[in-house]
C-alpha positions in Angstrom: 107.6 -13.5 199.2 108.3 -10.3 198.1 105.8 -8.8 195.6 105.5 -8.3 192.3 103.1 -5.9 191.4 101.0 -4.0 193.8 96.9 -4.5 192.6 96.9 -0.7 192.6 99.6 -0.8 189.7 97.6 -3.7 187.8 94.9 -2.0 188.5 96.1 1.3 186.6 98.5 -0.8 184.0 95.6 -2.7 182.4 93.1 0.7 183.0 90.8 -2.0 184.9 88.0 -1.9 187.3 88.5 -3.4 190.9 85.5 -5.4 191.9 85.5 -7.2 195.5 88.1 -6.5 198.0 91.8 -5.9 196.9 94.5 -7.4 198.2 97.5 -5.3 198.7 99.2 -6.8 195.7 100.4 -10.2 194.0 103.4 -12.4 193.9 103.0 -14.0 191.0 101.5 -14.2 188.1 99.5 -17.2 186.2 97.3 -18.7 183.8 97.5 -22.3 184.3 95.9 -23.4 188.0 97.9 -26.5 187.9 101.1 -24.4 188.2 99.5 -21.7 190.0 100.8 -20.6 193.6 99.1 -19.0 196.3 99.0 -15.8 196.4 99.2 -15.3 192.4 96.6 -13.1 190.3 95.0 -15.7 187.9 94.2 -14.7 184.5 91.4 -16.1 183.4 93.2 -16.5 179.3 90.3 -18.0 177.0 92.4 -19.8 174.7 91.8 -21.8 171.2 90.7 -25.1 173.0 89.9 -23.8 176.9 88.5 -21.0 178.7 90.5 -19.8 181.9 87.2 -18.5 183.2 85.8 -22.1 183.7 88.8 -22.5 186.2 88.5 -19.6 188.3 87.4 -21.8 191.1 90.2 -23.9 191.1 91.9 -21.2 190.8 90.4 -19.7 193.9 91.2 -22.9 195.8 94.9 -23.1 194.7 95.2 -19.7 196.3 95.3 -17.4 193.5 94.8 -13.5 196.0 93.4 -12.0 192.7 91.6 -12.7 190.0 91.8 -10.9 185.5 88.6 -11.5 184.6 86.5 -10.2 180.7 83.5 -7.9 181.4 81.4 -10.0 179.4 82.3 -13.1 181.7 81.4 -11.7 185.0 77.7 -12.7 185.5 78.9 -16.0 185.2 81.0 -15.6 188.2 78.5 -13.7 190.5 78.7 -16.9 193.1 82.7 -16.4 193.3 83.3 -14.0 196.6 87.8 -13.2 195.6 88.7 -10.3 194.4 88.7 -9.8 190.8 89.9 -7.0 188.4 87.6 -6.7 185.3 88.7 -6.1 181.6 87.4 -6.0 178.5 89.8 -8.5 177.6 91.8 -10.4 179.4 95.1 -11.4 177.3 95.4 -7.7 175.9 94.7 -6.7 179.6 97.6 -9.4 180.9 99.9 -7.3 177.1 99.2 -3.4 179.0 100.4 -5.6 182.1 103.6 -6.9 180.4 104.4 -3.2 178.4 104.4 -2.1 182.2 106.5 -4.4 183.6 109.2 -3.1 180.6 108.6 0.3 181.2 109.3 -0.1 184.9 112.3 -2.4 184.6 116.1 -0.8 184.4 117.3 -4.2 182.7 119.1 -5.3 180.3 116.9 -6.7 177.5 118.1 -9.7 174.9 115.3 -11.8 172.8 117.0 -15.0 170.6 114.7 -15.7 167.8 115.9 -18.3 165.0 115.0 -21.3 163.0 116.8 -24.1 165.4 118.6 -23.1 169.3 116.6 -20.1 170.9 115.4 -22.3 173.5 119.0 -23.5 174.4 120.6 -20.8 173.7 117.8 -18.5 175.6 118.8 -21.0 178.7 122.3 -20.6 177.8 121.8 -17.0 178.3 120.0 -17.4 181.6 122.8 -20.0 183.0 125.6 -17.6 181.9 124.3 -14.1 183.2 123.3 -15.0 186.1 126.7 -15.9 188.0 126.6 -12.0 186.9 123.3 -10.3 188.0 119.7 -10.9 188.5 118.1 -12.6 185.7 114.9 -12.9 184.6 114.2 -15.4 181.7 111.1 -17.0 179.3 109.6 -20.2 181.0 109.9 -23.3 178.6 109.0 -22.7 175.2 106.8 -19.5 176.1 107.7 -18.1 173.4 103.9 -16.9 171.7 101.1 -14.3 171.6 100.5 -15.3 175.8 104.0 -17.0 176.1 105.6 -13.4 175.2 103.1 -11.0 177.8 102.4 -13.4 180.3 107.1 -13.4 180.7 107.3 -9.8 180.7 104.6 -9.8 183.4 106.3 -11.7 185.6 109.7 -10.0 185.0 111.1 -8.3 188.9 111.6 -4.6 188.6 114.3 -5.2 190.5 116.4 -7.9 187.6 119.8 -6.8 185.9 118.8 -9.0 182.1 116.1 -10.4 181.3 115.9 -13.0 178.7 112.8 -13.7 176.1 112.4 -16.0 173.5 110.3 -15.1 170.7 109.0 -18.2 168.0 106.2 -17.9 165.0 104.8 -20.1 162.6 104.2 -16.8 160.6 104.8 -14.2 159.1 104.0 -10.9 160.8 103.8 -12.9 164.4 107.0 -11.8 165.6 106.7 -8.3 165.1 104.1 -7.4 168.1 105.7 -9.5 170.5 109.3 -7.7 170.0 108.0 -4.1 169.9 106.2 -5.1 173.9 109.6 -6.6 174.7 111.9 -3.8 173.4 115.3 -5.7 173.3 118.5 -4.0 173.6 120.3 -6.8 172.2 118.0 -9.3 169.0 119.7 -12.4 169.0 118.9 -13.9 165.2 120.9 -18.1 166.0 120.3 -19.9 162.5 118.2 -20.1 159.4 117.0 -23.3 158.5 113.4 -24.9 157.2 111.9 -24.7 159.8 107.6 -23.7 159.7 108.5 -24.1 155.3 105.1 -25.1 155.5 103.8 -22.0 155.7 106.9 -20.5 153.8 107.8 -20.3 149.5 111.3 -19.9 150.7 114.1 -19.5 154.1 114.9 -15.8 152.4 110.8 -15.8 153.6 111.7 -17.4 156.7 114.4 -14.8 157.3 112.3 -11.7 156.6 109.9 -13.0 159.5 112.5 -13.7 161.8 114.6 -9.9 160.8 110.6 -8.4 161.9 113.0 -8.8 165.4 114.9 -5.9 164.6 111.8 -3.9 164.3 111.5 -3.8 168.1 115.7 -3.0 168.9 115.5 -0.1 171.4 118.0 3.0 170.1 121.4 2.2 170.7 120.8 -1.3 170.9 122.6 -4.2 169.0 121.7 -7.4 166.1 123.9 -10.3 166.9 123.2 -12.5 164.2 124.7 -16.2 163.2 127.1 -14.5 160.9 127.7 -18.7 159.7 124.7 -18.4 158.3 124.3 -17.8 154.7 121.2 -15.8 154.6 123.9 -13.2 156.8 123.4 -10.4 154.6 120.1 -10.4 154.6 119.3 -10.8 157.7 121.6 -7.6 158.5 120.4 -5.8 155.6 116.8 -6.0 157.5 118.8 -5.1 160.7 120.1 -2.1 158.7 116.2 -1.2 157.7 115.0 -1.8 161.0 117.3 1.7 162.3 119.2 -0.8 164.2 122.4 1.1 165.4 124.8 -1.4 165.5 124.8 -4.9 163.4 127.2 -7.5 164.9 127.8 -11.3 163.9 129.0 -14.3 165.7 130.8 -17.4 164.5 133.8 -18.7 162.6 133.7 -16.5 159.6 136.6 -14.4 159.5 134.3 -11.2 159.4 132.5 -11.5 162.4 132.6 -9.7 165.7 132.8 -12.2 167.8 135.1 -15.0 166.5 135.8 -18.6 167.1 139.2 -19.3 166.7 140.1 -22.5 168.1 138.3 -25.5 168.7 138.2 -28.7 170.2 135.2 -30.7 170.6 135.0 -33.9 172.7 131.9 -36.2 173.6 130.9 -34.3 176.5 132.3 -30.8 176.3 134.0 -29.0 174.4 136.9 -26.1 174.0 136.7 -23.1 172.6 139.5 -19.6 171.9 137.4 -17.0 170.8 137.9 -13.2 169.9 135.3 -11.2 172.1 135.6 -7.8 172.7 138.7 -7.9 171.1 140.2 -10.2 173.8 141.6 -14.0 174.1 138.3 -14.9 175.5 139.1 -19.2 176.2 135.9 -22.0 177.4 135.0 -24.7 178.1 131.6 -25.2 177.1 129.8 -29.0 179.1 127.3 -29.4 177.5 128.3 -31.1 173.4 128.2 -30.8 170.4 129.1 -27.7 167.9 126.2 -25.8 167.6 126.2 -25.8 171.2 129.7 -23.8 170.5 127.6 -21.7 168.0 124.9 -20.5 171.2 128.2 -20.0 173.2 129.2 -17.4 170.9 126.3 -15.3 170.5 125.9 -15.6 174.9 129.2 -14.6 174.7 128.5 -11.9 171.9 125.2 -10.8 173.7 127.4 -10.6 176.9 129.8 -8.1 175.9 126.5 -6.0 174.3 125.3 -4.9 177.1 128.4 -4.9 179.3 128.3 -7.9 181.3 131.4 -9.5 183.1 132.6 -12.0 180.2 135.7 -13.3 181.7 132.4 -14.4 184.8 130.4 -15.8 181.4 132.9 -17.8 180.3 133.7 -19.6 183.1 130.3 -20.3 183.7 129.6 -21.9 180.8 131.7 -25.1 182.1 128.7 -26.0 183.8 126.2 -25.8 181.2 123.9 -28.9 180.7 121.9 -30.1 177.9 117.8 -29.3 178.6 115.3 -32.7 179.0 114.7 -33.3 175.0 116.9 -30.9 173.6 120.8 -32.7 173.8 120.2 -34.0 177.5 121.9 -37.0 178.1 121.0 -40.0 180.4 123.7 -43.0 181.7 121.2 -46.3 181.2 121.3 -48.8 184.0 121.4 -51.8 181.7 122.0 -55.3 184.1 125.2 -56.1 181.6 126.3 -52.8 181.5 125.3 -48.7 180.7 123.6 -47.0 178.0 124.1 -43.5 176.8 121.0 -42.2 176.0 120.7 -39.0 174.0 117.4 -36.6 174.6 116.3 -34.6 171.2 112.9 -35.0 171.5 111.4 -31.8 171.7 111.9 -30.6 168.4 112.9 -31.8 164.7 114.0 -29.5 161.4 116.9 -30.1 158.6 119.5 -28.5 160.5 118.8 -29.3 164.4 118.8 -33.0 163.1 122.6 -32.3 161.1 123.3 -31.5 164.4 121.8 -34.7 166.1 123.5 -36.6 164.1 126.7 -35.2 164.3 125.9 -35.5 168.6 125.8 -39.1 168.0 127.9 -39.6 165.8 130.7 -38.2 168.0 129.6 -39.8 171.6 131.9 -42.9 172.1 129.7 -46.6 172.1 131.6 -48.7 175.0 132.6 -52.5 174.7 130.2 -53.8 171.6 128.0 -51.5 171.5 126.5 -49.4 168.4 125.2 -45.7 167.9 121.3 -46.1 167.1 119.6 -43.1 165.8 115.8 -42.9 166.7 113.9 -40.8 164.0 110.4 -39.2 163.9 108.7 -36.9 161.8 110.0 -32.8 161.6 106.5 -31.6 161.8 105.1 -28.1 159.5 107.4 -28.9 156.7 104.1 -28.7 153.9 104.8 -29.3 150.6 108.5 -29.6 150.8 108.3 -32.2 153.3 109.1 -35.5 151.6 111.9 -34.2 149.5 113.3 -32.8 153.2 113.3 -36.4 154.8 114.8 -38.2 152.3 117.5 -35.8 152.1 118.6 -37.2 155.7 119.6 -40.5 154.0 123.6 -38.5 152.8 123.7 -37.1 155.9 123.5 -40.2 157.6 125.1 -42.4 155.0 128.2 -40.1 155.8 127.9 -40.6 160.4 129.1 -44.1 162.0 125.3 -44.7 163.0 124.9 -48.7 163.2 121.2 -48.6 163.4 117.8 -46.5 162.3 114.8 -46.8 164.2 112.3 -45.0 162.2 108.2 -44.0 162.8 105.9 -41.6 161.3 103.9 -41.3 158.1 106.7 -38.8 156.9 110.0 -41.1 157.7 108.8 -43.3 155.5 110.5 -41.0 152.9 113.4 -41.7 154.4 113.3 -45.5 155.2 112.8 -45.7 151.2 116.0 -42.8 150.8 118.4 -44.7 152.7 121.0 -46.6 150.9 120.9 -50.5 151.0 123.6 -51.4 153.6 122.3 -49.7 156.5 120.3 -51.3 159.2 116.6 -50.3 159.2 114.2 -50.6 160.7 110.3 -48.4 160.5 107.0 -48.2 161.8 103.9 -46.5 161.5 104.2 -44.3 164.6 106.0 -44.1 168.4 103.4 -46.8 169.8 104.6 -49.4 167.4 108.3 -48.7 167.7 108.5 -49.0 171.4 108.8 -52.6 171.1 111.3 -52.5 168.3 113.9 -50.8 170.4 113.1 -52.2 173.5 114.0 -55.8 172.3 117.3 -54.3 170.2 119.2 -51.6 173.0 122.3 -53.2 174.6 125.3 -52.8 176.6 127.9 -49.9 175.5 124.9 -48.7 172.3 124.8 -45.0 172.3 120.5 -44.5 171.5 119.6 -40.2 170.1 116.0 -39.8 170.3 115.0 -37.2 167.8 111.5 -35.5 166.2 109.5 -33.1 166.8 107.7 -32.9 169.8 104.1 -33.8 168.4 104.9 -37.1 167.4 105.5 -38.6 170.8 109.0 -39.4 170.8 109.4 -38.4 174.6 107.2 -41.6 176.1 110.6 -43.7 174.5 112.7 -41.3 176.0 110.3 -42.0 179.1 110.2 -45.7 178.3 113.7 -46.7 178.3 114.6 -44.5 181.5 112.1 -46.9 183.1 113.1 -50.2 181.6 117.2 -49.1 182.4 117.4 -47.1 185.8 120.1 -45.1 185.7 123.1 -46.9 188.7 123.2 -44.4 191.8 127.2 -45.1 191.3 127.6 -44.8 187.9 125.3 -43.0 186.0 125.9 -39.2 186.1 123.2 -37.8 183.5 124.6 -34.2 182.2 
């Protein structure tokens, strides 16, 4: 395995003090002993609930080639014989390593933020750009104050493209992260009522997201959803941040990267888009109008970083949704298949709308029904009751046959749904599970959607266990 960092490089980058006999190099960077690979450098970060120094021995047993530890913790680690780099603060040292990785990189860097679609767009970029070069990208949703520096520090020196997801819950969180990343292209996918509990208005959310423009490299670009109501505000803030190029993507007539034709199908979409002055056709393997918007962002970003747009467009055919973000499973009921759409990772009003549209577009078979299994949208603060109730109008406009609800905030929706719709409400996911299990039948399409903290992924797992896919028929997307 090739080395990621020479030990001397890390020591210099972090201004650390070597302790013990240093290895020549490390092959990776870890902050979690459960996923540590032998040869990794283990950064003993102190988090809100756990201190990495408490796992130093476990890291050595797992094969860590080097430990990065805090000076104040060194006496407690006296019995360890592993090589260490001693620093004043481990998280600050990780940030320095990330900054050094960015400084040595010749890659084209893309950063993604937004209220919805961040991870899906980041993964679509990873997938598409991998066909035209070596790509490094954030793992999972590593988009916060430790996830971004970690992803930077893990960036190989020889990658062609690097994609970073940057998230936030509060004002001022994106700014220091994007100044570490220094992207050539900064994407804002969508502004919506996510984390509204920490902000007064959607304009305030837009302003916090717009911090991403402050780190854009000279000559770089802002790529903004042209169909978003806050396009004007975002474009104005990008200009104020001295971004040289500001481009929109979407269906809007003034979008630089413009959708000109669209055909939505249950398991894919066909698009024609104007990209860089040329008509580009693409088949998008992940279904849904929201995935089309993500694909436009991918094509726009590819053009902005000088990638082969034709190859990138061709790669979208094999794009598939991530677990918890629209991944489909064909479940093997003894009397016929059930389609499960797993949207259990995240939920806000915008992503609820996209998920309900996805359910509505998915055909049932035989006497099957469309079943929406919905849990709380979190972090909406004082707006929560109103925004949950407002989903009633959205659902009433679809062909949903049955609505199963759980969570304290979803009670507002249960009470707001019009008479005539079949609704079952329970206090939590565990209470809803037997109802769901007793309800599903062959031909059904079941869409499970909630914020991650509600635990609806357990409902997904329970269905998959109860009705294992028939290897002869099931082809999960």
